C-alpha positions in Angstrom: -5.7 -21.6 2.1 -6.1 -18.4 0.2 -7.0 -15.1 2.0 -8.6 -11.9 0.9 -7.8 -8.9 3.2 -9.8 -5.7 3.1 -9.0 -2.3 4.5 -12.0 -0.3 5.7 -11.6 3.5 5.5 -11.7 4.6 1.8 -11.7 1.0 0.7 -14.7 -1.0 1.8 -16.2 2.2 3.2 -15.7 5.1 0.7 -15.0 7.8 3.3 -12.8 8.4 6.3 -14.3 7.1 9.5 -13.0 9.6 12.0 -14.9 12.7 10.7 -18.1 10.8 11.0 -17.2 9.7 14.6 -16.6 13.3 15.4 -19.9 14.5 14.0 -21.8 11.6 15.7 -20.3 12.6 19.0 -21.0 16.3 18.5 -24.6 15.8 17.6 -25.5 12.8 19.8 -28.5 13.5 22.1 -26.8 11.7 25.0 -23.1 12.2 24.5 -22.7 15.5 22.8 -21.3 17.3 25.9 -18.3 14.9 25.6 -17.3 16.6 22.3 -15.9 19.7 24.0 -13.6 17.6 26.1 -12.5 15.7 23.1 -11.7 18.8 21.0 -9.9 20.6 23.9 -7.5 17.6 24.1 -7.0 17.0 20.4 -6.5 20.5 19.0 -2.9 21.2 20.2 -1.7 17.8 18.8 -3.6 18.2 15.6 -2.1 21.8 15.2 1.3 20.3 15.7 0.7 17.7 13.1 -0.5 20.3 10.6 2.8 22.2 11.2 4.7 19.0 10.6 5.9 18.8 14.2 4.0 15.6 15.1 4.0 12.4 13.1 0.7 11.3 11.5 0.6 7.9 13.0 1.2 9.3 16.5 -1.5 11.9 15.9 -4.1 9.3 14.9 -3.3 7.1 17.8 -3.6 10.0 20.2 -6.9 11.0 18.5 -8.3 7.5 19.0 -7.3 7.5 22.7 -8.7 11.0 23.3 -12.0 10.0 21.6 -12.6 7.0 23.9 -11.4 8.7 27.0 -14.0 11.4 26.4 -16.6 8.9 27.4 -15.1 8.7 30.9 -16.6 5.9 32.9 -19.6 5.3 30.6 -20.6 1.6 30.7 -19.7 -0.8 28.0 -23.3 -1.0 26.9 -23.4 2.7 26.3 -20.3 2.8 24.2 -21.5 -0.3 22.2 -24.8 1.3 21.5 -23.1 4.6 20.4 -21.0 2.7 17.8 -24.0 0.6 16.8 -26.0 3.7 15.9 -23.3 5.0 13.7 -22.5 1.6 12.2 -26.0 1.1 11.2 -26.0 4.2 9.1 -22.6 3.5 7.6 -23.5 0.0 6.6 -25.8 1.5 3.9 -23.0 3.2 2.2 -20.4 0.6 1.5 -18.5 0.5 -1.8 -20.5 -1.7 -4.3 -17.4 -2.6 -6.4 -15.5 -3.7 -3.3 -18.4 -5.6 -1.9 -18.8 -7.5 -5.2 -15.2 -8.6 -4.9 -15.8 -9.7 -1.3 -18.7 -11.8 -2.3 -16.8 -13.4 -5.2 -13.9 -14.3 -2.9 -16.3 -15.9 -0.4 -17.9 -18.0 -3.2 -14.4 -19.0 -4.3 -13.6 -20.2 -0.8 -11.2 -17.5 0.3 -10.6 -16.7 4.1 -12.0 -13.2 4.3 -10.5 -10.6 6.7 -11.0 -7.0 7.4 -8.0 -5.2 9.0 -8.5 -1.6 9.9 -7.5 1.1 12.4 -11.3 1.8 12.9 -12.7 0.9 16.3 -13.6 -2.7 16.4 -17.1 -2.3 17.9 -17.8 0.1 14.9 -16.5 -2.5 12.4 -18.6 -5.2 14.0 -21.7 -3.0 13.7 -21.1 -1.9 10.1 -20.3 -5.5 9.0 -23.4 -7.0 10.7 -25.0 -9.2 8.1 -21.8 -9.5 6.1 -19.7 -12.6 6.7 -16.1 -12.2 7.6 -13.9 -14.9 9.0 -11.9 -12.3 10.9 -12.5 -8.7 11.9 -9.4 -6.9 13.4 -9.6 -3.3 14.4 -8.5 -1.0 17.2 -10.1 -2.8 20.2 -11.4 -1.3 23.4 -11.0 -3.4 26.6 -13.3 -3.1 29.6 -13.0 -3.9 33.2 -16.2 -4.0 35.2 -14.4 -3.1 38.4 -12.0 -0.4 37.2 -14.0 1.0 34.4 -13.2 1.3 30.7 -9.6 1.0 29.6 -8.0 2.9 26.7 -7.9 1.3 23.3 -5.2 -1.2 22.6 -2.4 -0.2 20.0 -3.8 1.7 17.0 -3.9 -0.8 14.1 -2.0 1.2 11.3 0.8 0.7 8.9 3.2 -2.1 9.7 1.1 -3.0 12.7 -1.5 -4.4 10.2 1.0 -6.8 8.8 1.9 -7.9 12.3 -1.6 -8.7 13.4 -2.3 -10.5 10.1 0.6 -12.8 10.6 -0.3 -13.4 14.3 -3.9 -14.2 13.3 -2.9 -16.6 10.5 0.2 -18.1 12.3 -1.3 -21.6 12.6 -2.6 -21.6 9.0 -1.0 -22.7 5.7 -1.6 -19.6 3.6 -1.1 -19.5 -0.1 0.1 -15.8 -0.2 0.9 -15.9 -3.9 -2.7 -16.5 -4.8 -4.2 -14.3 -2.1 -5.6 -10.7 -2.5 -5.4 -7.6 -0.5 -7.3 -4.3 -0.9 -6.2 -0.8 0.3 -6.2 2.8 -0.5 -3.3 4.3 1.3 0.5 4.2 1.1 0.3 3.0 4.8 -1.3 -0.2 3.5 1.8 -1.1 1.5 3.1 -3.7 3.9 -0.3 -5.5 3.6 -0.5 -5.2 -0.2 3.0 -6.5 -0.5 2.0 -9.6 1.4 0.0 -11.1 -1.4 0.4 -12.0 -5.1 -2.7 -10.0 -6.0 -2.6 -6.5 -4.5 -5.4 -4.2 -5.4 -5.3 -0.4 -4.9 -8.7 1.1 -4.3 -9.1 4.8 -5.2 -5.5 5.1 -4.1 -3.9 8.2 -2.8 -1.2 9.7 -4.9 1.8 7.9 -3.4 0.1 4.5 -3.6 -1.1 5.0 -7.2 2.5 5.8 -8.2 3.6 2.4 -6.6 0.6 0.6 -8.2 1.3 1.9 -11.7 5.0 1.1 -11.5 4.4 -2.5 -10.3 1.4 -2.9 -12.6 -1.0 -3.7 -9.7 -4.8 -3.7 -10.4 -6.4 -0.4 -9.5 -10.2 0.1 -8.8 -11.3 3.7 -9.2 
């Protein structure tokens, strides 16, 4: 079995997701009051990160947790509706070159995966109408008796490689003839899994690696 693995932020979707999530919360007619709570919690950690006193991965993980915790005890239906509204708008702005690759891989019989740090309900909403064999993101668990739980571990960096191996553990994967698409140096562990890594509008550190190793680059 051959696989095609797609990152989401700045790969399949040409922008970063989190600024859009912040704007959606700030301007939402029902949930906008939660924005102040979120900002009050994230600002100290973000300031420490900008001063190089707090690691980027931990900052992003903390941001995701603060974002969801700002919803308090809001029911699952409210949170899913919130993500669905934003996902519907984002689905209209996916990268055409990357979508064409995805469609070609599907026609060629590849197992199609999206693996991203973005919230899973948002990914499911954006990808509605686009077939994926597997969508893996930062999930949110719910408990009807105890209320909403915090997100599970943020899917980022080496964690992406781990969840991919776990998902495909029972399958016989032809890694050499598989593809992976990513934009960030943090995607390196996934790109190195396959025989056909593709850097999509790569950040400076990744384009250096891509050029040195003669990887395909989509600009």
